[in-house]
N, CA, C, O and CB atoms as a CASP TS submission, in Angstrom:
PFRMAT TS
TARGET T0000
AUTHOR 0000-0000-0000
METHOD Language model
MODEL 1
PARENT N/A
ATOM      1  N   MET     1      80.621  -3.086 -63.161  1.00  0.00           N
ATOM      2  CA  MET     1      80.976  -3.955 -64.289  1.00  0.00           C
ATOM      3  C   MET     1      80.112  -3.677 -65.384  1.00  0.00           C
ATOM      4  O   MET     1      78.936  -3.404 -65.143  1.00  0.00           O
ATOM      5  CB  MET     1      80.908  -5.394 -63.959  1.00  0.00           C
ATOM      6  N   LEU     2      80.629  -3.714 -66.821  1.00  0.00           N
ATOM      7  CA  LEU     2      79.744  -3.164 -67.705  1.00  0.00           C
ATOM      8  C   LEU     2      79.282  -4.641 -68.643  1.00  0.00           C
ATOM      9  O   LEU     2      80.085  -5.541 -68.889  1.00  0.00           O
ATOM     10  CB  LEU     2      80.552  -1.808 -68.611  1.00  0.00           C
ATOM     11  N   GLU     3      78.044  -4.642 -69.015  1.00  0.00           N
ATOM     12  CA  GLU     3      77.422  -6.056 -69.455  1.00  0.00           C
ATOM     13  C   GLU     3      77.763  -5.586 -71.008  1.00  0.00           C
ATOM     14  O   GLU     3      77.943  -4.435 -71.407  1.00  0.00           O
ATOM     15  CB  GLU     3      75.483  -6.463 -68.975  1.00  0.00           C
ATOM     16  N   GLU     4      77.793  -6.721 -71.704  1.00  0.00           N
ATOM     17  CA  GLU     4      77.914  -6.964 -73.073  1.00  0.00           C
ATOM     18  C   GLU     4      76.731  -7.183 -73.942  1.00  0.00           C
ATOM     19  O   GLU     4      76.116  -8.242 -73.815  1.00  0.00           O
ATOM     20  CB  GLU     4      78.676  -7.988 -73.198  1.00  0.00           C
ATOM     21  N   CYS     5      76.289  -6.179 -74.933  1.00  0.00           N
ATOM     22  CA  CYS     5      75.260  -6.377 -75.661  1.00  0.00           C
ATOM     23  C   CYS     5      75.653  -7.727 -76.537  1.00  0.00           C
ATOM     24  O   CYS     5      76.764  -8.170 -76.827  1.00  0.00           O
ATOM     25  CB  CYS     5      74.935  -5.068 -76.455  1.00  0.00           C
ATOM     26  N   GLU     6      74.329  -8.214 -76.847  1.00  0.00           N
ATOM     27  CA  GLU     6      74.389  -9.730 -77.096  1.00  0.00           C
ATOM     28  C   GLU     6      73.981  -9.573 -78.835  1.00  0.00           C
ATOM     29  O   GLU     6      73.833 -10.584 -79.521  1.00  0.00           O
ATOM     30  CB  GLU     6      73.086 -10.798 -75.942  1.00  0.00           C
ATOM     31  N   ILE     7      73.848  -8.347 -79.341  1.00  0.00           N
ATOM     32  CA  ILE     7      73.817  -8.214 -80.694  1.00  0.00           C
ATOM     33  C   ILE     7      75.098  -7.772 -81.333  1.00  0.00           C
ATOM     34  O   ILE     7      75.546  -8.393 -82.296  1.00  0.00           O
ATOM     35  CB  ILE     7      72.807  -7.356 -81.009  1.00  0.00           C
ATOM     36  N   CYS     8      75.723  -6.693 -80.820  1.00  0.00           N
ATOM     37  CA  CYS     8      76.614  -5.926 -81.474  1.00  0.00           C
ATOM     38  C   CYS     8      78.264  -6.384 -80.367  1.00  0.00           C
ATOM     39  O   CYS     8      79.372  -6.167 -80.858  1.00  0.00           O
ATOM     40  CB  CYS     8      75.908  -4.039 -81.469  1.00  0.00           C
ATOM     41  N   GLY     9      78.160  -6.863 -79.240  1.00  0.00           N
ATOM     42  CA  GLY     9      79.114  -7.275 -78.658  1.00  0.00           C
ATOM     43  C   GLY     9      79.905  -6.106 -77.894  1.00  0.00           C
ATOM     44  O   GLY     9      80.983  -6.340 -77.349  1.00  0.00           O
ATOM     45  N   GLN    10      79.369  -4.961 -77.886  1.00  0.00           N
ATOM     46  CA  GLN    10      79.807  -3.554 -77.219  1.00  0.00           C
ATOM     47  C   GLN    10      79.275  -3.750 -75.865  1.00  0.00           C
ATOM     48  O   GLN    10      78.154  -4.197 -75.619  1.00  0.00           O
ATOM     49  CB  GLN    10      79.156  -2.096 -77.958  1.00  0.00           C
ATOM     50  N   SER    11      80.386  -3.290 -74.775  1.00  0.00           N
ATOM     51  CA  SER    11      80.419  -3.293 -73.516  1.00  0.00           C
ATOM     52  C   SER    11      79.511  -1.832 -73.177  1.00  0.00           C
ATOM     53  O   SER    11      79.858  -0.726 -73.592  1.00  0.00           O
ATOM     54  CB  SER    11      82.001  -3.413 -73.011  1.00  0.00           C
ATOM     55  N   THR    12      78.461  -2.052 -72.456  1.00  0.00           N
ATOM     56  CA  THR    12      77.731  -0.692 -71.840  1.00  0.00           C
ATOM     57  C   THR    12      77.081  -1.086 -70.767  1.00  0.00           C
ATOM     58  O   THR    12      76.889  -2.235 -70.369  1.00  0.00           O
ATOM     59  CB  THR    12      76.677   0.072 -72.752  1.00  0.00           C
ATOM     60  N   GLY    13      76.665   0.183 -70.200  1.00  0.00           N
ATOM     61  CA  GLY    13      76.227   0.177 -68.753  1.00  0.00           C
ATOM     62  C   GLY    13      74.607  -0.103 -68.641  1.00  0.00           C
ATOM     63  O   GLY    13      74.069  -0.368 -67.566  1.00  0.00           O
ATOM     64  N   LYS    14      74.056  -0.031 -69.615  1.00  0.00           N
ATOM     65  CA  LYS    14      72.532  -0.342 -69.770  1.00  0.00           C
ATOM     66  C   LYS    14      72.241  -1.137 -70.797  1.00  0.00           C
ATOM     67  O   LYS    14      72.618  -0.877 -71.940  1.00  0.00           O
ATOM     68  CB  LYS    14      71.709   0.797 -69.954  1.00  0.00           C
ATOM     69  N   LEU    15      71.464  -2.297 -70.455  1.00  0.00           N
ATOM     70  CA  LEU    15      71.064  -3.329 -71.545  1.00  0.00           C
ATOM     71  C   LEU    15      69.497  -3.461 -71.353  1.00  0.00           C
ATOM     72  O   LEU    15      68.887  -3.220 -70.311  1.00  0.00           O
ATOM     73  CB  LEU    15      71.882  -4.884 -71.356  1.00  0.00           C
ATOM     74  N   TYR    16      68.946  -3.900 -72.591  1.00  0.00           N
ATOM     75  CA  TYR    16      67.520  -4.235 -72.500  1.00  0.00           C
ATOM     76  C   TYR    16      67.415  -5.464 -73.154  1.00  0.00           C
ATOM     77  O   TYR    16      68.138  -5.949 -74.025  1.00  0.00           O
ATOM     78  CB  TYR    16      66.574  -3.211 -73.096  1.00  0.00           C
ATOM     79  N   THR    17      66.037  -6.062 -72.406  1.00  0.00           N
ATOM     80  CA  THR    17      65.702  -7.564 -72.835  1.00  0.00           C
ATOM     81  C   THR    17      64.709  -7.448 -73.854  1.00  0.00           C
ATOM     82  O   THR    17      63.629  -6.857 -73.819  1.00  0.00           O
ATOM     83  CB  THR    17      65.127  -8.528 -71.636  1.00  0.00           C
ATOM     84  N   CYS    18      65.345  -8.229 -74.936  1.00  0.00           N
ATOM     85  CA  CYS    18      64.107  -8.549 -76.212  1.00  0.00           C
ATOM     86  C   CYS    18      62.832  -9.290 -75.633  1.00  0.00           C
ATOM     87  O   CYS    18      62.868 -10.270 -74.889  1.00  0.00           O
ATOM     88  CB  CYS    18      64.753  -9.696 -77.545  1.00  0.00           C
ATOM     89  N   THR    19      61.834  -8.727 -76.047  1.00  0.00           N
ATOM     90  CA  THR    19      60.317  -9.557 -75.636  1.00  0.00           C
ATOM     91  C   THR    19      60.441 -10.700 -76.696  1.00  0.00           C
ATOM     92  O   THR    19      59.953 -11.806 -76.461  1.00  0.00           O
ATOM     93  CB  THR    19      58.601  -8.503 -75.899  1.00  0.00           C
ATOM     94  N   GLY    20      61.017 -10.461 -77.723  1.00  0.00           N
ATOM     95  CA  GLY    20      60.684 -11.586 -78.922  1.00  0.00           C
ATOM     96  C   GLY    20      61.826 -12.838 -78.506  1.00  0.00           C
ATOM     97  O   GLY    20      61.436 -13.944 -78.130  1.00  0.00           O
ATOM     98  N   CYS    21      63.136 -12.519 -78.621  1.00  0.00           N
ATOM     99  CA  CYS    21      64.102 -13.797 -78.335  1.00  0.00           C
ATOM    100  C   CYS    21      64.572 -13.736 -77.018  1.00  0.00           C
ATOM    101  O   CYS    21      64.924 -14.807 -76.522  1.00  0.00           O
ATOM    102  CB  CYS    21      65.389 -13.892 -79.269  1.00  0.00           C
ATOM    103  N   GLY    22      64.654 -12.708 -76.333  1.00  0.00           N
ATOM    104  CA  GLY    22      65.254 -12.859 -74.853  1.00  0.00           C
ATOM    105  C   GLY    22      66.712 -12.157 -74.941  1.00  0.00           C
ATOM    106  O   GLY    22      67.047 -11.503 -73.953  1.00  0.00           O
ATOM    107  N   LYS    23      67.498 -12.225 -75.898  1.00  0.00           N
ATOM    108  CA  LYS    23      68.782 -11.680 -76.255  1.00  0.00           C
ATOM    109  C   LYS    23      68.575 -10.035 -75.313  1.00  0.00           C
ATOM    110  O   LYS    23      67.575  -9.332 -75.161  1.00  0.00           O
ATOM    111  CB  LYS    23      68.983 -11.599 -78.264  1.00  0.00           C
ATOM    112  N   ARG    24      69.835  -9.894 -74.882  1.00  0.00           N
ATOM    113  CA  ARG    24      70.141  -8.460 -74.207  1.00  0.00           C
ATOM    114  C   ARG    24      70.791  -7.555 -75.314  1.00  0.00           C
ATOM    115  O   ARG    24      71.689  -7.946 -76.059  1.00  0.00           O
ATOM    116  CB  ARG    24      71.244  -8.588 -72.844  1.00  0.00           C
ATOM    117  N   PHE    25      70.151  -6.108 -75.340  1.00  0.00           N
ATOM    118  CA  PHE    25      70.693  -5.400 -76.616  1.00  0.00           C
ATOM    119  C   PHE    25      70.716  -3.970 -76.007  1.00  0.00           C
ATOM    120  O   PHE    25      69.938  -3.555 -75.148  1.00  0.00           O
ATOM    121  CB  PHE    25      69.673  -5.563 -78.114  1.00  0.00           C
ATOM    122  N   CYS    26      71.833  -3.216 -76.646  1.00  0.00           N
ATOM    123  CA  CYS    26      72.154  -1.831 -76.272  1.00  0.00           C
ATOM    124  C   CYS    26      70.970  -0.890 -76.746  1.00  0.00           C
ATOM    125  O   CYS    26      69.918  -1.447 -77.061  1.00  0.00           O
ATOM    126  CB  CYS    26      73.565  -1.382 -76.935  1.00  0.00           C
ATOM    127  N   HIS    27      71.049   0.381 -76.818  1.00  0.00           N
ATOM    128  CA  HIS    27      69.904   1.168 -77.218  1.00  0.00           C
ATOM    129  C   HIS    27      70.489   1.437 -78.781  1.00  0.00           C
ATOM    130  O   HIS    27      69.820   2.182 -79.496  1.00  0.00           O
ATOM    131  CB  HIS    27      69.590   2.649 -76.152  1.00  0.00           C
ATOM    132  N   TYR    28      71.623   0.892 -79.276  1.00  0.00           N
ATOM    133  CA  TYR    28      72.159   1.103 -80.776  1.00  0.00           C
ATOM    134  C   TYR    28      71.291  -0.290 -81.328  1.00  0.00           C
ATOM    135  O   TYR    28      70.816  -0.220 -82.461  1.00  0.00           O
ATOM    136  CB  TYR    28      74.216   1.045 -81.000  1.00  0.00           C
ATOM    137  N   CYS    29      71.154  -1.139 -80.788  1.00  0.00           N
ATOM    138  CA  CYS    29      70.746  -2.537 -81.601  1.00  0.00           C
ATOM    139  C   CYS    29      69.380  -2.848 -81.218  1.00  0.00           C
ATOM    140  O   CYS    29      69.189  -4.011 -80.861  1.00  0.00           O
ATOM    141  CB  CYS    29      71.712  -3.901 -81.232  1.00  0.00           C
ATOM    142  N   GLY    30      68.319  -1.998 -81.216  1.00  0.00           N
ATOM    143  CA  GLY    30      67.016  -2.273 -81.012  1.00  0.00           C
ATOM    144  C   GLY    30      66.253  -1.146 -80.769  1.00  0.00           C
ATOM    145  O   GLY    30      66.786  -0.045 -80.628  1.00  0.00           O
ATOM    146  N   SER    31      65.116  -1.304 -80.709  1.00  0.00           N
ATOM    147  CA  SER    31      64.059  -0.199 -80.147  1.00  0.00           C
ATOM    148  C   SER    31      63.568  -0.324 -78.830  1.00  0.00           C
ATOM    149  O   SER    31      62.718  -1.151 -78.500  1.00  0.00           O
ATOM    150  CB  SER    31      62.835  -0.153 -80.933  1.00  0.00           C
ATOM    151  N   VAL    32      64.180   0.617 -77.963  1.00  0.00           N
ATOM    152  CA  VAL    32      63.635   0.427 -76.672  1.00  0.00           C
ATOM    153  C   VAL    32      62.070   0.477 -76.148  1.00  0.00           C
ATOM    154  O   VAL    32      61.501  -0.101 -75.221  1.00  0.00           O
ATOM    155  CB  VAL    32      64.266   1.304 -76.033  1.00  0.00           C
ATOM    156  N   ALA    33      61.652   1.361 -77.084  1.00  0.00           N
ATOM    157  CA  ALA    33      60.002   1.794 -76.916  1.00  0.00           C
ATOM    158  C   ALA    33      59.578   0.442 -77.231  1.00  0.00           C
ATOM    159  O   ALA    33      58.722   0.117 -76.407  1.00  0.00           O
ATOM    160  CB  ALA    33      59.241   3.115 -78.058  1.00  0.00           C
ATOM    161  N   GLU    34      59.818  -0.549 -78.120  1.00  0.00           N
ATOM    162  CA  GLU    34      58.988  -1.564 -78.701  1.00  0.00           C
ATOM    163  C   GLU    34      59.741  -2.936 -77.816  1.00  0.00           C
ATOM    164  O   GLU    34      59.288  -4.080 -77.841  1.00  0.00           O
ATOM    165  CB  GLU    34      59.097  -1.573 -80.618  1.00  0.00           C
ATOM    166  N   LYS    35      60.861  -2.544 -77.125  1.00  0.00           N
ATOM    167  CA  LYS    35      61.589  -3.867 -76.646  1.00  0.00           C
ATOM    168  C   LYS    35      61.627  -4.978 -77.459  1.00  0.00           C
ATOM    169  O   LYS    35      61.164  -6.092 -77.215  1.00  0.00           O
ATOM    170  CB  LYS    35      61.045  -4.373 -75.492  1.00  0.00           C
ATOM    171  N   LEU    36      62.259  -4.569 -78.523  1.00  0.00           N
ATOM    172  CA  LEU    36      62.713  -5.663 -79.390  1.00  0.00           C
ATOM    173  C   LEU    36      64.033  -5.364 -80.129  1.00  0.00           C
ATOM    174  O   LEU    36      64.254  -4.269 -80.645  1.00  0.00           O
ATOM    175  CB  LEU    36      61.634  -5.974 -80.404  1.00  0.00           C
ATOM    176  N   CYS    37      64.937  -6.442 -80.155  1.00  0.00           N
ATOM    177  CA  CYS    37      66.030  -6.133 -80.576  1.00  0.00           C
ATOM    178  C   CYS    37      66.039  -6.013 -82.500  1.00  0.00           C
ATOM    179  O   CYS    37      65.097  -6.316 -83.233  1.00  0.00           O
ATOM    180  CB  CYS    37      66.963  -7.245 -79.850  1.00  0.00           C
ATOM    181  N   LEU    38      67.197  -5.565 -82.862  1.00  0.00           N
ATOM    182  CA  LEU    38      67.320  -5.495 -84.323  1.00  0.00           C
ATOM    183  C   LEU    38      66.860  -6.735 -85.159  1.00  0.00           C
ATOM    184  O   LEU    38      65.982  -6.598 -86.011  1.00  0.00           O
ATOM    185  CB  LEU    38      68.727  -5.235 -84.631  1.00  0.00           C
ATOM    186  N   GLU    39      67.402  -7.841 -84.939  1.00  0.00           N
ATOM    187  CA  GLU    39      67.021  -9.127 -85.350  1.00  0.00           C
ATOM    188  C   GLU    39      65.715  -9.284 -85.466  1.00  0.00           C
ATOM    189  O   GLU    39      65.288  -9.355 -86.618  1.00  0.00           O
ATOM    190  CB  GLU    39      67.461 -10.059 -84.579  1.00  0.00           C
ATOM    191  N   CYS    40      64.792  -9.374 -84.400  1.00  0.00           N
ATOM    192  CA  CYS    40      63.230  -9.501 -84.096  1.00  0.00           C
ATOM    193  C   CYS    40      62.593  -8.511 -84.842  1.00  0.00           C
ATOM    194  O   CYS    40      61.500  -8.801 -85.329  1.00  0.00           O
ATOM    195  CB  CYS    40      62.806  -9.317 -82.572  1.00  0.00           C
ATOM    196  N   ILE    41      63.219  -7.014 -85.095  1.00  0.00           N
ATOM    197  CA  ILE    41      62.214  -6.122 -85.827  1.00  0.00           C
ATOM    198  C   ILE    41      62.402  -6.605 -87.322  1.00  0.00           C
ATOM    199  O   ILE    41      61.444  -6.533 -88.091  1.00  0.00           O
ATOM    200  CB  ILE    41      62.525  -4.397 -85.621  1.00  0.00           C
ATOM    201  N   GLY    42      63.724  -7.137 -87.779  1.00  0.00           N
ATOM    202  CA  GLY    42      63.599  -7.688 -89.125  1.00  0.00           C
ATOM    203  C   GLY    42      62.945  -8.708 -89.361  1.00  0.00           C
ATOM    204  O   GLY    42      62.278  -8.841 -90.387  1.00  0.00           O
ATOM    205  N   ALA    43      63.055  -9.748 -88.268  1.00  0.00           N
ATOM    206  CA  ALA    43      61.782 -10.910 -88.607  1.00  0.00           C
ATOM    207  C   ALA    43      60.577 -10.668 -88.787  1.00  0.00           C
ATOM    208  O   ALA    43      59.852 -11.214 -89.619  1.00  0.00           O
ATOM    209  CB  ALA    43      61.540 -11.805 -87.705  1.00  0.00           C
ATOM    210  N   SER    44      60.203  -9.613 -87.821  1.00  0.00           N
ATOM    211  CA  SER    44      58.655  -9.316 -87.961  1.00  0.00           C
ATOM    212  C   SER    44      58.179  -8.525 -89.415  1.00  0.00           C
ATOM    213  O   SER    44      57.059  -8.586 -89.921  1.00  0.00           O
ATOM    214  CB  SER    44      58.219  -8.303 -86.623  1.00  0.00           C
ATOM    215  N   GLU    45      59.356  -7.771 -89.926  1.00  0.00           N
ATOM    216  CA  GLU    45      59.087  -7.138 -91.009  1.00  0.00           C
ATOM    217  C   GLU    45      59.119  -8.113 -92.118  1.00  0.00           C
ATOM    218  O   GLU    45      58.503  -7.844 -93.149  1.00  0.00           O
ATOM    219  CB  GLU    45      59.940  -6.056 -91.165  1.00  0.00           C
ATOM    220  N   ASP    46      59.805  -9.264 -92.005  1.00  0.00           N
ATOM    221  CA  ASP    46      60.102 -10.237 -93.235  1.00  0.00           C
ATOM    222  C   ASP    46      58.761 -11.262 -92.945  1.00  0.00           C
ATOM    223  O   ASP    46      58.562 -12.169 -93.753  1.00  0.00           O
ATOM    224  CB  ASP    46      61.895 -11.146 -93.152  1.00  0.00           C
ATOM    225  N   SER    47      57.824 -11.090 -91.743  1.00  0.00           N
ATOM    226  CA  SER    47      56.877 -11.798 -91.743  1.00  0.00           C
ATOM    227  C   SER    47      55.528 -11.393 -92.396  1.00  0.00           C
ATOM    228  O   SER    47      54.493 -12.043 -92.544  1.00  0.00           O
ATOM    229  CB  SER    47      56.798 -12.058 -90.609  1.00  0.00           C
ATOM    230  N   HIS    48      55.830 -10.213 -92.718  1.00  0.00           N
ATOM    231  CA  HIS    48      54.563  -9.348 -93.201  1.00  0.00           C
ATOM    232  C   HIS    48      54.939  -8.697 -94.688  1.00  0.00           C
ATOM    233  O   HIS    48      54.477  -7.559 -94.775  1.00  0.00           O
ATOM    234  CB  HIS    48      54.204  -8.005 -92.000  1.00  0.00           C
ATOM    235  N   PRO    49      55.553  -9.061 -95.705  1.00  0.00           N
ATOM    236  CA  PRO    49      55.885  -8.524 -96.671  1.00  0.00           C
ATOM    237  C   PRO    49      54.765  -7.906 -97.644  1.00  0.00           C
ATOM    238  O   PRO    49      55.171  -7.403 -98.692  1.00  0.00           O
ATOM    239  CB  PRO    49      56.636  -9.371 -97.165  1.00  0.00           C
ATOM    240  N   ALA    50      53.399  -7.905 -97.381  1.00  0.00           N
ATOM    241  CA  ALA    50      52.582  -7.349 -98.216  1.00  0.00           C
ATOM    242  C   ALA    50      52.001  -6.240 -97.589  1.00  0.00           C
ATOM    243  O   ALA    50      51.199  -5.600 -98.269  1.00  0.00           O
ATOM    244  CB  ALA    50      51.690  -8.214 -98.690  1.00  0.00           C
ATOM    245  N   GLU    51      52.295  -5.756 -96.092  1.00  0.00           N
ATOM    246  CA  GLU    51      51.686  -4.712 -95.580  1.00  0.00           C
ATOM    247  C   GLU    51      52.522  -3.605 -96.015  1.00  0.00           C
ATOM    248  O   GLU    51      53.737  -3.637 -96.210  1.00  0.00           O
ATOM    249  CB  GLU    51      51.484  -4.814 -94.153  1.00  0.00           C
ATOM    250  N   GLY    52      51.647  -2.521 -96.155  1.00  0.00           N
ATOM    251  CA  GLY    52      51.858  -1.412 -96.883  1.00  0.00           C
ATOM    252  C   GLY    52      52.417  -1.467 -98.399  1.00  0.00           C
ATOM    253  O   GLY    52      52.808  -0.516 -99.075  1.00  0.00           O
ATOM    254  N   ALA    53      52.371  -2.396 -98.639  1.00  0.00           N
ATOM    255  CA  ALA    53      52.560  -2.706-100.686  1.00  0.00           C
ATOM    256  C   ALA    53      51.210  -2.355-101.255  1.00  0.00           C
ATOM    257  O   ALA    53      50.088  -2.510-100.774  1.00  0.00           O
ATOM    258  CB  ALA    53      52.877  -4.745-101.337  1.00  0.00           C
ATOM    259  N   LYS    54      51.609  -1.838-102.414  1.00  0.00           N
ATOM    260  CA  LYS    54      50.447  -1.134-103.235  1.00  0.00           C
ATOM    261  C   LYS    54      49.577  -2.537-103.978  1.00  0.00           C
ATOM    262  O   LYS    54      50.360  -3.424-104.318  1.00  0.00           O
ATOM    263  CB  LYS    54      51.233   0.112-104.606  1.00  0.00           C
ATOM    264  N   PRO    55      48.387  -2.779-104.207  1.00  0.00           N
ATOM    265  CA  PRO    55      47.696  -3.564-104.815  1.00  0.00           C
ATOM    266  C   PRO    55      48.207  -3.858-106.283  1.00  0.00           C
ATOM    267  O   PRO    55      48.015  -2.863-106.981  1.00  0.00           O
ATOM    268  CB  PRO    55      46.460  -3.078-104.718  1.00  0.00           C
ATOM    269  N   SER    56      48.801  -4.909-106.990  1.00  0.00           N
ATOM    270  CA  SER    56      48.991  -5.014-108.460  1.00  0.00           C
ATOM    271  C   SER    56      47.728  -4.728-109.094  1.00  0.00           C
ATOM    272  O   SER    56      46.619  -4.783-108.563  1.00  0.00           O
ATOM    273  CB  SER    56      49.498  -6.380-108.907  1.00  0.00           C
ATOM    274  N   LYS    57      48.057  -4.361-110.493  1.00  0.00           N
ATOM    275  CA  LYS    57      47.300  -4.039-111.163  1.00  0.00           C
ATOM    276  C   LYS    57      46.619  -5.253-112.087  1.00  0.00           C
ATOM    277  O   LYS    57      47.558  -5.991-112.385  1.00  0.00           O
ATOM    278  CB  LYS    57      47.887  -3.058-111.709  1.00  0.00           C
ATOM    279  N   LYS    58      45.678  -5.648-112.527  1.00  0.00           N
ATOM    280  CA  LYS    58      44.889  -6.639-112.900  1.00  0.00           C
ATOM    281  C   LYS    58      45.306  -6.529-114.355  1.00  0.00           C
ATOM    282  O   LYS    58      45.201  -5.416-114.870  1.00  0.00           O
ATOM    283  CB  LYS    58      43.352  -6.501-112.515  1.00  0.00           C
ATOM    284  N   ARG    59      45.762  -7.528-115.081  1.00  0.00           N
ATOM    285  CA  ARG    59      45.848  -7.583-116.557  1.00  0.00           C
ATOM    286  C   ARG    59      44.534  -7.801-117.202  1.00  0.00           C
ATOM    287  O   ARG    59      43.560  -8.476-116.870  1.00  0.00           O
ATOM    288  CB  ARG    59      46.774  -8.658-116.993  1.00  0.00           C
ATOM    289  N   LYS    60      44.784  -7.029-118.235  1.00  0.00           N
ATOM    290  CA  LYS    60      43.694  -7.073-119.276  1.00  0.00           C
ATOM    291  C   LYS    60      43.693  -8.214-120.084  1.00  0.00           C
ATOM    292  O   LYS    60      44.720  -8.598-120.645  1.00  0.00           O
ATOM    293  CB  LYS    60      43.747  -5.967-120.157  1.00  0.00           C
ATOM    294  N   LYS    61      42.475  -8.860-120.198  1.00  0.00           N
ATOM    295  CA  LYS    61      42.349  -9.838-121.077  1.00  0.00           C
ATOM    296  C   LYS    61      42.583  -9.696-122.800  1.00  0.00           C
ATOM    297  O   LYS    61      42.034  -8.734-123.338  1.00  0.00           O
ATOM    298  CB  LYS    61      41.096 -10.224-120.769  1.00  0.00           C
ATOM    299  N   GLU    62      43.175 -10.389-123.429  1.00  0.00           N
ATOM    300  CA  GLU    62      43.515  -9.953-124.721  1.00  0.00           C
ATOM    301  C   GLU    62      42.376 -10.628-125.622  1.00  0.00           C
ATOM    302  O   GLU    62      42.367 -10.451-126.840  1.00  0.00           O
ATOM    303  CB  GLU    62      45.060 -10.376-125.123  1.00  0.00           C
TER
END
């Protein structure tokens, strides 16, 4: 019997468990290497918005 991905709902033979939230996801709906579903990958990117951003230029006093 095929299991259903908790992210996309597709029936598949192989599911992985997200270490962030515990949902079961297929290889299309997350990172198998990181063991994170797309929802948790997106959440971790949102929590660090300044990461990789360039510092802003200081405005000169007039």
